[in-house]
N, CA, C and O atoms as a GROMACS GRO file, in nm:
protein
  392
    1UNK      N    1  -2.572   0.538   3.199
    1UNK     CA    2  -2.679   0.438   3.146
    1UNK      C    3  -2.578   0.356   3.062
    1UNK      O    4  -2.498   0.411   2.986
    2UNK      N    5  -2.584   0.237   3.077
    2UNK     CA    6  -2.501   0.127   3.003
    2UNK      C    7  -2.588   0.077   2.896
    2UNK      O    8  -2.708   0.054   2.907
    3UNK      N    9  -2.501   0.058   2.769
    3UNK     CA   10  -2.572  -0.001   2.665
    3UNK      C   11  -2.477  -0.110   2.617
    3UNK      O   12  -2.361  -0.123   2.658
    4UNK      N   13  -2.533  -0.182   2.532
    4UNK     CA   14  -2.480  -0.299   2.485
    4UNK      C   15  -2.410  -0.265   2.350
    4UNK      O   16  -2.480  -0.208   2.267
    5UNK      N   17  -2.276  -0.292   2.316
    5UNK     CA   18  -2.210  -0.281   2.177
    5UNK      C   19  -2.289  -0.373   2.079
    5UNK      O   20  -2.329  -0.489   2.089
    6UNK      N   21  -2.298  -0.267   1.967
    6UNK     CA   22  -2.343  -0.356   1.847
    6UNK      C   23  -2.209  -0.390   1.756
    6UNK      O   24  -2.139  -0.306   1.700
    7UNK      N   25  -2.190  -0.517   1.754
    7UNK     CA   26  -2.053  -0.553   1.696
    7UNK      C   27  -2.084  -0.700   1.638
    7UNK      O   28  -2.187  -0.762   1.663
    8UNK      N   29  -1.967  -0.750   1.546
    8UNK     CA   30  -1.980  -0.898   1.488
    8UNK      C   31  -1.978  -1.000   1.590
    8UNK      O   32  -1.991  -1.116   1.551
    9UNK      N   33  -1.963  -0.975   1.726
    9UNK     CA   34  -1.938  -1.068   1.818
    9UNK      C   35  -2.059  -1.120   1.909
    9UNK      O   36  -2.044  -1.199   2.002
   10UNK      N   37  -2.178  -1.065   1.868
   10UNK     CA   38  -2.288  -1.098   1.908
   10UNK      C   39  -2.338  -1.255   1.872
   10UNK      O   40  -2.326  -1.296   1.757
   11UNK      N   41  -2.378  -1.313   1.944
   11UNK     CA   42  -2.424  -1.455   1.926
   11UNK      C   43  -2.554  -1.458   1.833
   11UNK      O   44  -2.641  -1.374   1.855
   12UNK      N   45  -2.570  -1.551   1.732
   12UNK     CA   46  -2.671  -1.553   1.646
   12UNK      C   47  -2.787  -1.632   1.716
   12UNK      O   48  -2.760  -1.722   1.796
   13UNK      N   49  -2.910  -1.599   1.688
   13UNK     CA   50  -3.038  -1.682   1.726
   13UNK      C   51  -3.025  -1.796   1.677
   13UNK      O   52  -3.037  -1.892   1.752
   14UNK      N   53  -3.001  -1.815   1.553
   14UNK     CA   54  -3.008  -1.935   1.466
   14UNK      C   55  -2.871  -1.994   1.434
   14UNK      O   56  -2.777  -1.916   1.419
   15UNK      N   57  -2.853  -2.130   1.424
   15UNK     CA   58  -2.707  -2.167   1.372
   15UNK      C   59  -2.686  -2.115   1.238
   15UNK      O   60  -2.781  -2.086   1.165
   16UNK      N   61  -2.538  -2.101   1.195
   16UNK     CA   62  -2.528  -2.050   1.075
   16UNK      C   63  -2.524  -2.187   0.969
   16UNK      O   64  -2.459  -2.287   0.996
   17UNK      N   65  -2.597  -2.174   0.858
   17UNK     CA   66  -2.612  -2.273   0.759
   17UNK      C   67  -2.518  -2.261   0.637
   17UNK      O   68  -2.538  -2.170   0.556
   18UNK      N   69  -2.432  -2.334   0.621
   18UNK     CA   70  -2.315  -2.315   0.523
   18UNK      C   71  -2.364  -2.384   0.379
   18UNK      O   72  -2.429  -2.489   0.382
   19UNK      N   73  -2.332  -2.328   0.267
   19UNK     CA   74  -2.334  -2.401   0.153
   19UNK      C   75  -2.173  -2.416   0.083
   19UNK      O   76  -2.094  -2.325   0.061
   20UNK      N   77  -2.161  -2.525   0.063
   20UNK     CA   78  -2.021  -2.546  -0.009
   20UNK      C   79  -2.033  -2.603  -0.132
   20UNK      O   80  -2.105  -2.703  -0.144
   21UNK      N   81  -1.967  -2.550  -0.239
   21UNK     CA   82  -1.995  -2.595  -0.385
   21UNK      C   83  -1.850  -2.647  -0.422
   21UNK      O   84  -1.744  -2.605  -0.376
   22UNK      N   85  -1.871  -2.754  -0.522
   22UNK     CA   86  -1.747  -2.806  -0.556
   22UNK      C   87  -1.761  -2.934  -0.632
   22UNK      O   88  -1.874  -2.960  -0.672
   23UNK      N   89  -1.666  -3.017  -0.657
   23UNK     CA   90  -1.690  -3.148  -0.735
   23UNK      C   91  -1.626  -3.256  -0.664
   23UNK      O   92  -1.512  -3.237  -0.621
   24UNK      N   93  -1.690  -3.384  -0.642
   24UNK     CA   94  -1.649  -3.483  -0.575
   24UNK      C   95  -1.614  -3.596  -0.659
   24UNK      O   96  -1.665  -3.609  -0.771
   25UNK      N   97  -1.518  -3.692  -0.604
   25UNK     CA   98  -1.477  -3.789  -0.715
   25UNK      C   99  -1.509  -3.948  -0.641
   25UNK      O  100  -1.482  -3.983  -0.526
   26UNK      N  101  -1.562  -4.011  -0.729
   26UNK     CA  102  -1.603  -4.162  -0.649
   26UNK      C  103  -1.502  -4.257  -0.694
   26UNK      O  104  -1.489  -4.360  -0.628
   27UNK      N  105  -1.417  -4.233  -0.813
   27UNK     CA  106  -1.330  -4.339  -0.848
   27UNK      C  107  -1.195  -4.239  -0.914
   27UNK      O  108  -1.205  -4.128  -0.966
   28UNK      N  109  -1.081  -4.315  -0.892
   28UNK     CA  110  -0.960  -4.244  -0.942
   28UNK      C  111  -0.971  -4.238  -1.086
   28UNK      O  112  -0.994  -4.339  -1.152
   29UNK      N  113  -0.956  -4.122  -1.140
   29UNK     CA  114  -0.938  -4.091  -1.269
   29UNK      C  115  -1.096  -4.081  -1.347
   29UNK      O  116  -1.111  -4.076  -1.469
   30UNK      N  117  -1.194  -4.078  -1.259
   30UNK     CA  118  -1.325  -4.063  -1.303
   30UNK      C  119  -1.360  -3.908  -1.313
   30UNK      O  120  -1.308  -3.823  -1.242
   31UNK      N  121  -1.448  -3.884  -1.403
   31UNK     CA  122  -1.496  -3.747  -1.390
   31UNK      C  123  -1.573  -3.695  -1.283
   31UNK      O  124  -1.668  -3.764  -1.244
   32UNK      N  125  -1.550  -3.579  -1.225
   32UNK     CA  126  -1.615  -3.535  -1.084
   32UNK      C  127  -1.757  -3.506  -1.117
   32UNK      O  128  -1.806  -3.481  -1.227
   33UNK      N  129  -1.818  -3.513  -0.995
   33UNK     CA  130  -1.965  -3.505  -0.985
   33UNK      C  131  -1.989  -3.346  -0.928
   33UNK      O  132  -1.932  -3.298  -0.830
   34UNK      N  133  -2.062  -3.294  -0.994
   34UNK     CA  134  -2.079  -3.150  -0.932
   34UNK      C  135  -2.168  -3.158  -0.785
   34UNK      O  136  -2.267  -3.232  -0.786
   35UNK      N  137  -2.145  -3.106  -0.694
   35UNK     CA  138  -2.219  -3.110  -0.562
   35UNK      C  139  -2.229  -2.990  -0.492
   35UNK      O  140  -2.141  -2.906  -0.509
   36UNK      N  141  -2.330  -2.966  -0.408
   36UNK     CA  142  -2.342  -2.871  -0.307
   36UNK      C  143  -2.370  -2.951  -0.171
   36UNK      O  144  -2.451  -3.043  -0.160
   37UNK      N  145  -2.294  -2.905  -0.076
   37UNK     CA  146  -2.305  -2.962   0.060
   37UNK      C  147  -2.369  -2.844   0.163
   37UNK      O  148  -2.328  -2.729   0.176
   38UNK      N  149  -2.472  -2.901   0.223
   38UNK     CA  150  -2.528  -2.767   0.309
   38UNK      C  151  -2.518  -2.832   0.475
   38UNK      O  152  -2.537  -2.951   0.500
   39UNK      N  153  -2.490  -2.746   0.561
   39UNK     CA  154  -2.470  -2.800   0.685
   39UNK      C  155  -2.484  -2.692   0.774
   39UNK      O  156  -2.494  -2.579   0.726
   40UNK      N  157  -2.486  -2.711   0.921
   40UNK     CA  158  -2.482  -2.618   1.031
   40UNK      C  159  -2.342  -2.629   1.075
   40UNK      O  160  -2.294  -2.742   1.079
   41UNK      N  161  -2.271  -2.534   1.107
   41UNK     CA  162  -2.142  -2.530   1.163
   41UNK      C  163  -2.133  -2.406   1.248
   41UNK      O  164  -2.219  -2.319   1.236
   42UNK      N  165  -2.026  -2.391   1.341
   42UNK     CA  166  -2.001  -2.269   1.410
   42UNK      C  167  -1.908  -2.194   1.334
   42UNK      O  168  -1.903  -2.076   1.368
   43UNK      N  169  -1.829  -2.229   1.238
   43UNK     CA  170  -1.751  -2.155   1.152
   43UNK      C  171  -1.700  -2.210   1.016
   43UNK      O  172  -1.735  -2.327   1.002
   44UNK      N  173  -1.638  -2.168   0.929
   44UNK     CA  174  -1.615  -2.229   0.789
   44UNK      C  175  -1.519  -2.336   0.819
   44UNK      O  176  -1.543  -2.444   0.766
   45UNK      N  177  -1.407  -2.327   0.899
   45UNK     CA  178  -1.318  -2.444   0.886
   45UNK      C  179  -1.389  -2.568   0.943
   45UNK      O  180  -1.372  -2.674   0.882
   46UNK      N  181  -1.474  -2.568   1.063
   46UNK     CA  182  -1.551  -2.689   1.091
   46UNK      C  183  -1.654  -2.719   0.983
   46UNK      O  184  -1.697  -2.834   0.975
   47UNK      N  185  -1.693  -2.632   0.907
   47UNK     CA  186  -1.811  -2.673   0.802
   47UNK      C  187  -1.740  -2.759   0.703
   47UNK      O  188  -1.792  -2.865   0.666
   48UNK      N  189  -1.614  -2.716   0.655
   48UNK     CA  190  -1.526  -2.768   0.545
   48UNK      C  191  -1.500  -2.913   0.605
   48UNK      O  192  -1.546  -3.007   0.540
   49UNK      N  193  -1.444  -2.938   0.703
   49UNK     CA  194  -1.400  -3.046   0.783
   49UNK      C  195  -1.535  -3.149   0.778
   49UNK      O  196  -1.534  -3.264   0.734
   50UNK      N  197  -1.638  -3.084   0.830
   50UNK     CA  198  -1.756  -3.202   0.833
   50UNK      C  199  -1.816  -3.246   0.694
   50UNK      O  200  -1.873  -3.352   0.670
   51UNK      N  201  -1.789  -3.133   0.604
   51UNK     CA  202  -1.855  -3.173   0.458
   51UNK      C  203  -1.747  -3.287   0.414
   51UNK      O  204  -1.790  -3.387   0.357
   52UNK      N  205  -1.626  -3.274   0.436
   52UNK     CA  206  -1.533  -3.372   0.373
   52UNK      C  207  -1.531  -3.498   0.430
   52UNK      O  208  -1.486  -3.596   0.371
   53UNK      N  209  -1.595  -3.501   0.576
   53UNK     CA  210  -1.605  -3.642   0.637
   53UNK      C  211  -1.744  -3.698   0.583
   53UNK      O  212  -1.762  -3.819   0.572
   54UNK      N  213  -1.832  -3.612   0.552
   54UNK     CA  214  -1.967  -3.682   0.508
   54UNK      C  215  -1.924  -3.724   0.382
   54UNK      O  216  -1.940  -3.843   0.353
   55UNK      N  217  -1.867  -3.643   0.294
   55UNK     CA  218  -1.842  -3.690   0.151
   55UNK      C  219  -1.772  -3.819   0.159
   55UNK      O  220  -1.818  -3.908   0.087
   56UNK      N  221  -1.647  -3.852   0.248
   56UNK     CA  222  -1.576  -3.967   0.253
   56UNK      C  223  -1.691  -4.080   0.304
   56UNK      O  224  -1.693  -4.192   0.251
   57UNK      N  225  -1.772  -4.049   0.391
   57UNK     CA  226  -1.871  -4.164   0.446
   57UNK      C  227  -1.960  -4.199   0.323
   57UNK      O  228  -2.010  -4.311   0.317
   58UNK      N  229  -1.980  -4.109   0.223
   58UNK     CA  230  -2.060  -4.156   0.122
   58UNK      C  231  -1.995  -4.221   0.009
   58UNK      O  232  -2.049  -4.246  -0.099
   59UNK      N  233  -1.875  -4.247   0.042
   59UNK     CA  234  -1.797  -4.315  -0.059
   59UNK      C  235  -1.718  -4.239  -0.172
   59UNK      O  236  -1.679  -4.299  -0.272
   60UNK      N  237  -1.699  -4.125  -0.155
   60UNK     CA  238  -1.620  -4.031  -0.240
   60UNK      C  239  -1.484  -4.028  -0.185
   60UNK      O  240  -1.457  -4.028  -0.065
   61UNK      N  241  -1.378  -4.025  -0.306
   61UNK     CA  242  -1.244  -4.058  -0.261
   61UNK      C  243  -1.176  -3.919  -0.221
   61UNK      O  244  -1.099  -3.906  -0.126
   62UNK      N  245  -1.219  -3.810  -0.315
   62UNK     CA  246  -1.168  -3.692  -0.276
   62UNK      C  247  -1.255  -3.577  -0.330
   62UNK      O  248  -1.347  -3.608  -0.405
   63UNK      N  249  -1.238  -3.468  -0.305
   63UNK     CA  250  -1.342  -3.340  -0.323
   63UNK      C  251  -1.254  -3.222  -0.353
   63UNK      O  252  -1.159  -3.200  -0.278
   64UNK      N  253  -1.278  -3.144  -0.455
   64UNK     CA  254  -1.246  -3.019  -0.494
   64UNK      C  255  -1.364  -2.925  -0.430
   64UNK      O  256  -1.477  -2.924  -0.480
   65UNK      N  257  -1.333  -2.852  -0.323
   65UNK     CA  258  -1.426  -2.756  -0.270
   65UNK      C  259  -1.384  -2.614  -0.334
   65UNK      O  260  -1.273  -2.567  -0.307
   66UNK      N  261  -1.474  -2.548  -0.422
   66UNK     CA  262  -1.435  -2.431  -0.472
   66UNK      C  263  -1.511  -2.306  -0.391
   66UNK      O  264  -1.439  -2.208  -0.373
   67UNK      N  265  -1.623  -2.300  -0.349
   67UNK     CA  266  -1.667  -2.194  -0.266
   67UNK      C  267  -1.759  -2.238  -0.147
   67UNK      O  268  -1.833  -2.336  -0.149
   68UNK      N  269  -1.744  -2.154  -0.050
   68UNK     CA  270  -1.821  -2.163   0.061
   68UNK      C  271  -1.900  -2.043   0.111
   68UNK      O  272  -1.837  -1.937   0.107
   69UNK      N  273  -2.020  -2.036   0.156
   69UNK     CA  274  -2.087  -1.920   0.190
   69UNK      C  275  -2.186  -1.974   0.304
   69UNK      O  276  -2.210  -2.091   0.334
   70UNK      N  277  -2.239  -1.854   0.360
   70UNK     CA  278  -2.369  -1.888   0.434
   70UNK      C  279  -2.510  -1.857   0.376
   70UNK      O  280  -2.516  -1.781   0.279
   71UNK      N  281  -2.603  -1.900   0.418
   71UNK     CA  282  -2.729  -1.864   0.374
   71UNK      C  283  -2.802  -1.790   0.473
   71UNK      O  284  -2.803  -1.826   0.590
   72UNK      N  285  -2.861  -1.690   0.433
   72UNK     CA  286  -2.924  -1.584   0.521
   72UNK      C  287  -3.092  -1.652   0.546
   72UNK      O  288  -3.148  -1.660   0.655
   73UNK      N  289  -3.140  -1.690   0.436
   73UNK     CA  290  -3.271  -1.739   0.436
   73UNK      C  291  -3.277  -1.869   0.364
   73UNK      O  292  -3.193  -1.908   0.282
   74UNK      N  293  -3.398  -1.940   0.407
   74UNK     CA  294  -3.428  -2.069   0.358
   74UNK      C  295  -3.455  -2.061   0.202
   74UNK      O  296  -3.524  -1.972   0.154
   75UNK      N  297  -3.404  -2.150   0.135
   75UNK     CA  298  -3.425  -2.145  -0.042
   75UNK      C  299  -3.567  -2.209  -0.052
   75UNK      O  300  -3.609  -2.294   0.027
   76UNK      N  301  -3.627  -2.164  -0.143
   76UNK     CA  302  -3.762  -2.201  -0.190
   76UNK      C  303  -3.779  -2.305  -0.283
   76UNK      O  304  -3.889  -2.357  -0.297
   77UNK      N  305  -3.668  -2.345  -0.357
   77UNK     CA  306  -3.679  -2.461  -0.446
   77UNK      C  307  -3.598  -2.567  -0.397
   77UNK      O  308  -3.492  -2.555  -0.336
   78UNK      N  309  -3.667  -2.690  -0.434
   78UNK     CA  310  -3.615  -2.811  -0.423
   78UNK      C  311  -3.489  -2.825  -0.501
   78UNK      O  312  -3.484  -2.765  -0.608
   79UNK      N  313  -3.376  -2.904  -0.460
   79UNK     CA  314  -3.377  -2.977  -0.334
   79UNK      C  315  -3.294  -2.923  -0.215
   79UNK      O  316  -3.251  -2.986  -0.119
   80UNK      N  317  -3.279  -2.779  -0.247
   80UNK     CA  318  -3.210  -2.716  -0.160
   80UNK      C  319  -3.301  -2.682  -0.015
   80UNK      O  320  -3.256  -2.683   0.100
   81UNK      N  321  -3.412  -2.658  -0.049
   81UNK     CA  322  -3.495  -2.635   0.063
   81UNK      C  323  -3.513  -2.724   0.155
   81UNK      O  324  -3.528  -2.688   0.272
   82UNK      N  325  -3.516  -2.871   0.115
   82UNK     CA  326  -3.519  -2.979   0.213
   82UNK      C  327  -3.376  -3.008   0.298
   82UNK      O  328  -3.363  -3.054   0.412
   83UNK      N  329  -3.271  -2.962   0.197
   83UNK     CA  330  -3.122  -2.970   0.252
   83UNK      C  331  -3.108  -2.874   0.358
   83UNK      O  332  -3.037  -2.904   0.454
   84UNK      N  333  -3.166  -2.762   0.355
   84UNK     CA  334  -3.164  -2.642   0.448
   84UNK      C  335  -3.229  -2.680   0.584
   84UNK      O  336  -3.182  -2.661   0.696
   85UNK      N  337  -3.343  -2.736   0.553
   85UNK     CA  338  -3.430  -2.794   0.675
   85UNK      C  339  -3.349  -2.898   0.762
   85UNK      O  340  -3.352  -2.903   0.885
   86UNK      N  341  -3.272  -2.984   0.675
   86UNK     CA  342  -3.187  -3.090   0.740
   86UNK      C  343  -3.083  -3.016   0.782
   86UNK      O  344  -3.046  -3.045   0.896
   87UNK      N  345  -3.018  -2.923   0.724
   87UNK     CA  346  -2.903  -2.858   0.812
   87UNK      C  347  -2.929  -2.801   0.940
   87UNK      O  348  -2.852  -2.809   1.036
   88UNK      N  349  -3.048  -2.738   0.940
   88UNK     CA  350  -3.096  -2.689   1.074
   88UNK      C  351  -3.121  -2.782   1.184
   88UNK      O  352  -3.128  -2.750   1.302
   89UNK      N  353  -3.134  -2.911   1.131
   89UNK     CA  354  -3.165  -3.021   1.229
   89UNK      C  355  -3.044  -3.090   1.272
   89UNK      O  356  -3.051  -3.176   1.360
   90UNK      N  357  -2.918  -3.054   1.208
   90UNK     CA  358  -2.804  -3.115   1.241
   90UNK      C  359  -2.747  -3.213   1.132
   90UNK      O  360  -2.637  -3.267   1.150
   91UNK      N  361  -2.817  -3.236   1.024
   91UNK     CA  362  -2.772  -3.310   0.915
   91UNK      C  363  -2.676  -3.250   0.823
   91UNK      O  364  -2.662  -3.128   0.809
   92UNK      N  365  -2.610  -3.340   0.758
   92UNK     CA  366  -2.506  -3.281   0.635
   92UNK      C  367  -2.573  -3.332   0.522
   92UNK      O  368  -2.580  -3.454   0.501
   93UNK      N  369  -2.628  -3.236   0.436
   93UNK     CA  370  -2.686  -3.282   0.310
   93UNK      C  371  -2.608  -3.263   0.200
   93UNK      O  372  -2.554  -3.155   0.178
   94UNK      N  373  -2.597  -3.371   0.117
   94UNK     CA  374  -2.510  -3.354  -0.016
   94UNK      C  375  -2.609  -3.362  -0.129
   94UNK      O  376  -2.690  -3.454  -0.139
   95UNK      N  377  -2.599  -3.259  -0.218
   95UNK     CA  378  -2.691  -3.262  -0.323
   95UNK      C  379  -2.588  -3.283  -0.454
   95UNK      O  380  -2.495  -3.206  -0.482
   96UNK      N  381  -2.623  -3.395  -0.521
   96UNK     CA  382  -2.552  -3.420  -0.639
   96UNK      C  383  -2.616  -3.370  -0.776
   96UNK      O  384  -2.738  -3.367  -0.795
   97UNK      N  385  -2.531  -3.335  -0.857
   97UNK     CA  386  -2.574  -3.314  -0.988
   97UNK      C  387  -2.526  -3.388  -1.095
   97UNK      O  388  -2.422  -3.355  -1.152
   98UNK      N  389  -2.595  -3.492  -1.131
   98UNK     CA  390  -2.556  -3.599  -1.228
   98UNK      C  391  -2.578  -3.561  -1.370
   98UNK      O  392  -2.551  -3.640  -1.461
   0.00000   0.00000   0.00000
């Protein structure tokens, strides 16, 4: 009797939702703005690339990305709950902390 192996190579039922934490800069020499970026991506390299592209499109000149991780469950509190839903729908959500 054949059985399927249980390993990390199994495909996920839902897309991976990444959260990236860092600082972004709108002007040269200005103080950075604390940000969280939430998005769906197949891997962390793609997530970082797409986050940087989205930040650039929003007018940020540069960013220091400090942490990256995946979310296993939907957050309950706003604005992260809405950002998570948007990430599942293919959006890149940028949460700014001013």
